[in-house]
LOVOVEX-5349 format. One record per residue: x, y, z of N, C-alpha, C in turn; residue in three letters. Coordinates in Angstrom, 2 decimals, always signed. Example, Ala and Ser with C-alpha at 12.3 -4.5 7.8 and 13.67 -1.06 7.14 Angstrom:
BEGIN
+---------+---------+---------+---------+---------+---------+---------+---------+---------+--------+
|     nc1 |     nc2 |     nc3 |    cac1 |    cac2 |    cac3 |     cc1 |     cc2 |     cc3 | residu |
+---------+---------+---------+---------+---------+---------+---------+---------+---------+--------+
|  +13.19 |   -5.69 |   +7.80 |  +12.30 |   -4.50 |   +7.80 |  +13.20 |   -3.30 |   +7.80 |    ALA |
|  +12.85 |   -2.25 |   +7.08 |  +13.67 |   -1.06 |   +7.14 |  +12.90 |   +0.03 |   +7.87 |    SER |
+---------+---------+---------+---------+---------+---------+---------+---------+---------+--------+
END
This chain:
BEGIN
+---------+---------+---------+---------+---------+---------+---------+---------+---------+--------+
|     nc1 |     nc2 |     nc3 |    cac1 |    cac2 |    cac3 |     cc1 |     cc2 |     cc3 | residu |
+---------+---------+---------+---------+---------+---------+---------+---------+---------+--------+
|  +29.76 |   +4.08 |   +6.20 |  +30.53 |   +2.87 |   +6.41 |  +29.58 |   +1.68 |   +6.44 |    MET |
|  +29.93 |   +0.66 |   +5.71 |  +29.09 |   -0.53 |   +5.65 |  +29.25 |   -1.37 |   +6.91 |    ASP |
|  +28.19 |   -2.08 |   +7.21 |  +28.20 |   -2.97 |   +8.37 |  +28.57 |   -4.37 |   +7.92 |    LYS |
|  +29.17 |   -5.13 |   +8.82 |  +29.47 |   -6.52 |   +8.51 |  +28.17 |   -7.33 |   +8.59 |    THR |
|  +28.22 |   -8.52 |   +8.05 |  +27.03 |   -9.38 |   +8.05 |  +26.59 |   -9.70 |   +9.48 |    ARG |
|  +27.53 |   -9.94 |  +10.35 |  +27.17 |  -10.26 |  +11.74 |  +26.53 |   -9.06 |  +12.43 |    SER |
|  +26.97 |   -7.85 |  +12.11 |  +26.35 |   -6.65 |  +12.68 |  +24.93 |   -6.48 |  +12.17 |    GLN |
|  +24.71 |   -6.76 |  +10.89 |  +23.37 |   -6.67 |  +10.31 |  +22.45 |   -7.70 |  +10.95 |    VAL |
|  +22.94 |   -8.92 |  +11.15 |  +22.12 |   -9.96 |  +11.77 |  +21.81 |   -9.62 |  +13.22 |    LEU |
|  +22.77 |   -9.04 |  +13.93 |  +22.53 |   -8.63 |  +15.32 |  +21.49 |   -7.52 |  +15.38 |    ALA |
|  +21.58 |   -6.57 |  +14.45 |  +20.60 |   -5.49 |  +14.41 |  +19.21 |   -6.04 |  +14.10 |    GLU |
|  +19.15 |   -7.01 |  +13.19 |  +17.87 |   -7.64 |  +12.85 |  +17.29 |   -8.36 |  +14.06 |    SER |
|  +18.13 |   -9.01 |  +14.82 |  +17.65 |   -9.70 |  +16.02 |  +17.09 |   -8.71 |  +17.03 |    ALA |
|  +17.77 |   -7.59 |  +17.21 |  +17.28 |   -6.56 |  +18.14 |  +15.93 |   -6.00 |  +17.68 |    ARG |
|  +15.82 |   -5.74 |  +16.38 |  +14.57 |   -5.21 |  +15.85 |  +13.46 |   -6.25 |  +15.95 |    LYS |
|  +13.79 |   -7.52 |  +15.75 |  +12.80 |   -8.58 |  +15.89 |  +12.29 |   -8.72 |  +17.31 |    GLY |
|  +13.19 |   -8.61 |  +18.27 |  +12.78 |   -8.67 |  +19.68 |  +11.89 |   -7.48 |  +20.01 |    VAL |
|  +12.24 |   -6.31 |  +19.52 |  +11.42 |   -5.12 |  +19.77 |  +10.02 |   -5.29 |  +19.17 |    ALA |
|   +9.94 |   -5.85 |  +17.97 |   +8.64 |   -6.08 |  +17.34 |   +7.83 |   -7.11 |  +18.12 |    ALA |
|   +8.48 |   -8.14 |  +18.61 |   +7.79 |   -9.16 |  +19.40 |   +7.28 |   -8.62 |  +20.72 |    GLY |
|   +8.09 |   -7.82 |  +21.39 |   +7.67 |   -7.22 |  +22.66 |   +6.51 |   -6.25 |  +22.43 |    VAL |
|   +6.58 |   -5.47 |  +21.37 |   +5.50 |   -4.54 |  +21.07 |   +4.20 |   -5.29 |  +20.77 |    ALA |
|   +4.30 |   -6.40 |  +20.05 |   +3.11 |   -7.20 |  +19.76 |   +2.52 |   -7.78 |  +21.04 |    THR |
|   +3.37 |   -8.31 |  +21.90 |   +2.89 |   -8.86 |  +23.17 |   +2.24 |   -7.78 |  +24.03 |    ALA |
|   +2.81 |   -6.59 |  +24.05 |   +2.24 |   -5.49 |  +24.82 |   +0.88 |   -5.07 |  +24.26 |    ALA |
|   +0.75 |   -5.08 |  +22.94 |   -0.52 |   -4.72 |  +22.32 |   -1.60 |   -5.74 |  +22.66 |    THR |
|   -1.26 |   -7.01 |  +22.58 |   -2.23 |   -8.05 |  +22.92 |   -2.61 |   -7.96 |  +24.40 |    VAL |
|   -1.63 |   -7.74 |  +25.25 |   -1.90 |   -7.61 |  +26.68 |   -2.80 |   -6.42 |  +26.96 |    THR |
|   -2.54 |   -5.29 |  +26.32 |   -3.38 |   -4.11 |  +26.50 |   -4.80 |   -4.39 |  +26.03 |    ALA |
|   -4.93 |   -5.13 |  +24.94 |   -6.26 |   -5.48 |  +24.45 |   -7.02 |   -6.37 |  +25.39 |    GLY |
|   -6.33 |   -7.30 |  +26.02 |   -6.99 |   -8.23 |  +26.94 |   -7.34 |   -7.55 |  +28.26 |    VAL |
|   -6.40 |   -6.79 |  +28.80 |   -6.61 |   -6.18 |  +30.11 |   -7.48 |   -4.93 |  +30.05 |    ILE |
|   -7.19 |   -4.03 |  +29.13 |   -7.90 |   -2.75 |  +29.08 |   -9.12 |   -2.80 |  +28.16 |    ILE |
|   -8.97 |   -3.41 |  +27.02 |  -10.07 |   -3.50 |  +26.08 |   -9.61 |   -3.25 |  +24.66 |    GLY |
|  -10.51 |   -3.48 |  +23.72 |  -10.13 |   -3.37 |  +22.32 |   -9.76 |   -1.96 |  +21.89 |    TRP |
|  -10.35 |   -0.88 |  +22.45 |   -9.90 |   +0.45 |  +22.01 |   -8.42 |   +0.70 |  +22.30 |    PRO |
|   -7.95 |   +0.22 |  +23.43 |   -6.52 |   +0.37 |  +23.76 |   -5.66 |   -0.44 |  +22.80 |    ALA |
|   -6.14 |   -1.60 |  +22.43 |   -5.39 |   -2.44 |  +21.49 |   -5.30 |   -1.78 |  +20.12 |    ALA |
|   -6.38 |   -1.13 |  +19.70 |   -6.37 |   -0.44 |  +18.41 |   -5.36 |   +0.69 |  +18.41 |    VAL |
|   -5.34 |   +1.47 |  +19.49 |   -4.39 |   +2.58 |  +19.59 |   -2.96 |   +2.05 |  +19.66 |    VAL |
|   -2.74 |   +1.00 |  +20.42 |   -1.40 |   +0.43 |  +20.56 |   -0.94 |   -0.30 |  +19.30 |    ALA |
|   -1.86 |   -0.68 |  +18.43 |   -1.50 |   -1.41 |  +17.22 |   -0.76 |   -0.53 |  +16.21 |    ALA |
|   -0.97 |   +0.77 |  +16.27 |   -0.33 |   +1.66 |  +15.30 |   +1.20 |   +1.65 |  +15.45 |    VAL |
|   +1.75 |   +1.95 |  +16.64 |   +3.21 |   +1.88 |  +16.74 |   +3.75 |   +0.46 |  +16.59 |    PRO |
|   +2.96 |   -0.53 |  +16.98 |   +3.39 |   -1.92 |  +16.82 |   +3.55 |   -2.25 |  +15.34 |    THR |
|   +2.60 |   -1.82 |  +14.54 |   +2.68 |   -2.06 |  +13.10 |   +3.90 |   -1.34 |  +12.50 |    ALA |
|   +4.18 |   -0.14 |  +12.96 |   +5.33 |   +0.61 |  +12.47 |   +6.65 |   -0.11 |  +12.81 |    LEU |
|   +6.76 |   -0.58 |  +14.03 |   +7.98 |   -1.30 |  +14.44 |   +8.12 |   -2.59 |  +13.63 |    ILE |
|   +7.02 |   -3.31 |  +13.46 |   +7.05 |   -4.53 |  +12.66 |   +7.43 |   -4.27 |  +11.21 |    GLY |
|   +6.89 |   -3.20 |  +10.64 |   +7.21 |   -2.84 |   +9.26 |   +8.70 |   -2.52 |   +9.11 |    TRP |
|   +9.25 |   -1.78 |  +10.07 |  +10.68 |   -1.44 |  +10.00 |  +11.54 |   -2.70 |  +10.07 |    ARG |
|  +11.13 |   -3.67 |  +10.87 |  +11.88 |   -4.92 |  +10.98 |  +11.83 |   -5.69 |   +9.66 |    TRP |
|  +10.63 |   -5.84 |   +9.09 |  +10.49 |   -6.55 |   +7.81 |  +11.28 |   -5.85 |   +6.72 |    TRP |
|  +11.20 |   -4.52 |   +6.68 |  +11.93 |   -3.75 |   +5.66 |  +13.43 |   -3.94 |   +5.81 |    LYS |
|  +13.92 |   -3.90 |   +7.04 |  +15.35 |   -4.10 |   +7.30 |  +15.80 |   -5.47 |   +6.80 |    HIS |
|  +15.01 |   -6.49 |   +7.08 |  +15.37 |   -7.84 |   +6.64 |  +15.36 |   -7.94 |   +5.12 |    ARG |
|  +14.37 |   -7.32 |   +4.48 |  +14.28 |   -7.39 |   +3.02 |  +15.43 |   -6.63 |   +2.36 |    ALA |
|  +15.77 |   -5.46 |   +2.88 |  +16.85 |   -4.66 |   +2.30 |  +18.21 |   -5.34 |   +2.43 |    GLU |
|  +18.39 |   -6.15 |   +3.46 |  +19.67 |   -6.79 |   +3.70 |  +19.71 |   -8.25 |   +3.25 |    ASN |
|  +18.66 |   -8.69 |   +2.58 |  +18.64 |  -10.04 |   +2.03 |  +18.62 |  -11.15 |   +3.06 |    GLY |
|  +17.99 |  -10.87 |   +4.20 |  +17.91 |  -11.87 |   +5.27 |  +16.62 |  -12.67 |   +5.05 |    ILE |
|  +16.76 |  -13.97 |   +4.91 |  +15.59 |  -14.82 |   +4.68 |  +14.86 |  -15.10 |   +5.98 |    LYS |
|  +13.59 |  -15.43 |   +5.84 |  +12.76 |  -15.71 |   +7.02 |  +12.70 |  -17.18 |   +7.29 |    PHE |
+---------+---------+---------+---------+---------+---------+---------+---------+---------+--------+
END
């Protein structure tokens, strides 16, 4: 079943917030714990960010 445009935009907003929170957590881990923790935390952050960008591209949402 297809989603409405408003549902797609709401999902994009949720994914964008998740990507932003993950990025902030990675930076915080890097500052507080050190760069090795930031490197480890960057992997899932990059994955979440990639999924958000891909979702926006697949649904024709402009930046």
